[in-house]
C-alpha positions as CSV (number, residue, x, y, z in Angstrom):
1,M,8.9,41.8,-12.7
2,Q,8.1,41.0,-9.0
3,L,4.4,40.9,-10.0
4,R,5.1,38.2,-12.7
5,Y,6.9,36.0,-10.1
6,S,4.0,36.5,-7.6
7,F,1.5,35.6,-10.3
8,A,3.5,32.5,-11.3
9,L,3.8,31.3,-7.7
10,A,0.1,31.8,-7.1
11,A,-0.8,29.9,-10.2
12,A,1.5,27.0,-9.3
13,T,-0.1,26.9,-5.8
14,V,-3.6,26.8,-7.2
15,A,-2.6,24.0,-9.7
16,L,-1.1,21.8,-7.0
17,P,-4.3,20.4,-5.4
18,G,-5.4,18.8,-8.6
19,H,-2.1,16.9,-8.7
20,A,-2.0,15.9,-5.1
21,A,-4.2,12.8,-5.3
22,E,-3.7,10.2,-2.6
23,L,-4.7,6.8,-1.3
24,A,-5.5,6.5,2.4
25,L,-5.5,2.9,3.6
26,K,-6.8,1.7,7.0
27,L,-5.9,-1.9,7.6
28,D,-6.8,-4.0,10.7
29,I,-4.5,-6.8,11.7
30,P,-6.6,-9.0,14.1
31,R,-5.1,-10.5,17.3
32,L,-5.7,-14.2,16.9
33,A,-6.3,-16.5,19.9
34,V,-3.6,-19.0,19.1
35,A,-0.9,-20.7,21.2
36,E,2.0,-19.3,19.2
37,Y,1.3,-15.8,17.7
38,H,3.7,-14.2,15.3
39,K,3.1,-10.8,13.6
40,P,2.3,-11.3,10.0
41,Y,4.4,-10.3,7.0
42,V,2.3,-8.0,4.8
43,A,2.7,-6.9,1.2
44,I,0.6,-4.1,-0.3
45,W,0.7,-3.4,-4.0
46,V,-1.4,-2.2,-6.9
47,E,-2.5,-4.3,-9.9
48,K,-4.0,-3.1,-13.2
49,S,-7.5,-4.2,-14.0
50,D,-6.1,-7.2,-16.0
51,Q,-4.3,-8.3,-12.7
52,T,-0.8,-7.5,-14.0
53,F,1.5,-5.8,-11.5
54,A,1.5,-1.9,-11.4
55,T,3.5,-0.9,-8.3
56,N,4.5,-1.9,-4.8
57,L,3.4,0.3,-1.9
58,A,4.7,-1.5,1.2
59,V,6.3,-4.7,2.5
60,W,6.3,-5.4,6.3
61,Y,8.7,-8.1,7.4
62,D,11.2,-8.9,10.2
63,L,13.9,-6.4,9.4
64,K,15.8,-7.1,12.7
65,M,16.9,-10.7,12.1
66,K,20.6,-11.0,11.8
67,N,22.1,-11.5,8.4
68,N,18.9,-10.3,6.8
69,E,17.3,-13.7,7.4
70,G,13.8,-12.1,7.6
71,T,13.8,-12.0,3.8
72,K,13.8,-15.9,3.8
73,W,10.1,-15.9,4.5
74,L,9.0,-13.2,2.1
75,K,8.3,-15.9,-0.4
76,D,5.5,-17.1,1.9
77,M,3.5,-14.2,0.5
78,R,3.1,-16.2,-2.7
79,A,1.0,-13.9,-4.8
80,W,3.2,-10.9,-4.1
81,W,6.4,-12.9,-4.5
82,R,5.3,-14.1,-8.0
83,K,4.2,-10.6,-9.1
84,S,7.3,-8.6,-8.0
85,G,8.9,-9.8,-4.7
86,R,11.4,-12.2,-6.3
87,D,12.7,-9.3,-8.4
88,L,13.5,-7.1,-5.3
89,T,16.6,-6.9,-3.1
90,M,15.3,-6.2,0.3
91,P,15.3,-3.9,2.2
92,V,14.0,-1.2,-0.2
93,D,14.1,2.3,1.0
94,G,10.6,3.8,1.3
95,L,8.9,0.4,0.7
96,S,10.0,-2.1,3.4
97,S,9.5,-1.7,7.1
98,A,9.0,-3.8,10.2
99,T,6.1,-6.0,10.9
100,R,3.1,-4.4,12.7
101,A,1.4,-5.5,15.9
102,P,-2.3,-6.3,15.9
103,G,-4.6,-3.3,15.6
104,E,-5.6,-0.7,13.1
105,H,-2.9,0.8,10.9
106,T,-3.3,3.9,8.6
107,I,-1.0,4.5,5.7
108,T,-1.2,7.3,3.2
109,F,0.4,7.2,-0.3
110,N,0.4,10.4,-2.5
111,T,1.5,11.5,-5.9
112,A,4.0,14.1,-4.5
113,K,6.6,11.3,-4.3
114,G,6.8,7.6,-4.2
115,P,5.2,4.8,-6.2
116,L,2.0,6.6,-7.2
117,A,3.8,9.6,-8.7
118,N,3.8,7.9,-12.2
119,L,0.8,5.7,-12.0
120,P,-1.4,6.4,-15.1
121,A,-5.1,7.0,-14.8
122,G,-7.2,3.9,-14.9
123,D,-9.0,1.1,-13.0
124,Y,-6.9,-0.8,-10.4
125,Q,-7.0,-3.1,-7.5
126,L,-5.2,-2.6,-4.2
127,V,-3.9,-6.0,-3.1
128,I,-3.0,-6.8,0.5
129,E,-1.4,-10.2,1.3
130,A,-0.6,-11.4,4.8
131,A,1.3,-14.5,5.9
132,R,2.2,-15.6,9.4
133,E,4.8,-18.1,10.7
134,V,2.9,-21.0,12.2
135,G,-0.3,-19.4,10.8
136,G,-2.2,-18.8,7.6
137,R,-2.1,-16.7,4.5
138,E,-4.7,-14.4,3.1
139,V,-5.2,-12.0,0.2
140,V,-7.7,-9.1,0.1
141,K,-8.3,-7.1,-3.1
142,V,-10.0,-3.7,-3.2
143,P,-10.9,-2.1,-6.6
144,F,-10.4,1.6,-7.1
145,Q,-10.1,4.2,-9.9
146,W,-7.0,6.3,-10.1
147,P,-6.9,9.2,-9.8
148,A,-10.1,10.5,-8.3
149,K,-11.6,13.1,-10.5
150,A,-10.5,16.7,-9.6
151,G,-13.2,18.5,-7.6
152,A,-15.0,15.2,-6.8
153,A,-15.5,14.0,-3.3
154,A,-13.2,11.4,-1.9
155,T,-14.4,7.8,-2.6
156,A,-14.1,5.0,-0.1
157,V,-14.2,1.3,-0.7
158,T,-14.1,-1.4,2.1
159,A,-13.4,-5.1,2.3
160,K,-12.8,-7.6,5.1
161,G,-10.4,-10.4,5.5
162,E,-11.5,-13.7,7.1
163,H,-8.6,-14.6,9.4
164,E,-5.2,-13.0,8.8
165,L,-6.6,-9.6,7.9
166,G,-9.5,-7.7,9.3
167,A,-11.3,-4.7,8.0
168,V,-9.7,-2.8,5.1
169,S,-10.8,0.7,4.0
170,L,-9.3,2.5,1.0
171,T,-10.1,6.1,0.4
172,V,-9.1,7.8,-2.9
173,K,-8.8,11.5,-2.5
174,P,-8.5,14.0,-5.4
C-alpha cells in the first residue's frame, strides 16, 4: 500500500511542471523630466485575439488616499476602465496594489493560482495602460500564445512605450 502512495505522489510531482505555466513581465516606468511628477496609475490585463476582455492581472493606484479617493482617478485609464474597471469595487485582493516608482518592475503570474488558472489555451494580448495626474496616458499591447507548449523553450516578446511606459518584456514559460 505504501508503494502505491509513493507512486501516486511521484506521478503527481512529474505531472506538475506541465501545468505550471507562467507569464513573467518586466515593465519599465521612466522617470520623466517634468516640473510636477506623479507616479502613474497602471492597469495590466489580458485580451483575447478579438480584443475582448479575458482577465485582469494587476491595477496599481494610490491606495493610501483617505476615504478610498484614489479610485476616483482609475477611470483615467480609459481603455481598462471600459473593458473591466467600472465593474470592479476596489481594492481587489491579489489584483490591486500601490503605484510604483520609476524603474524596472518584474511581476510573475502563474497557473497555480490567480487569474491565469482558468485561462483557456489561445492567442492573447497583454495590455498595459498607464495614466498620470498632470501627465499623459499610454497603452502598450504585447501579443502572446497561452500556454507555452510543454517541453518548449520559454518565448519572449518585447515592446516599448513612447512616454508614460518604457521597455516591456513578456516571457511565457511552459
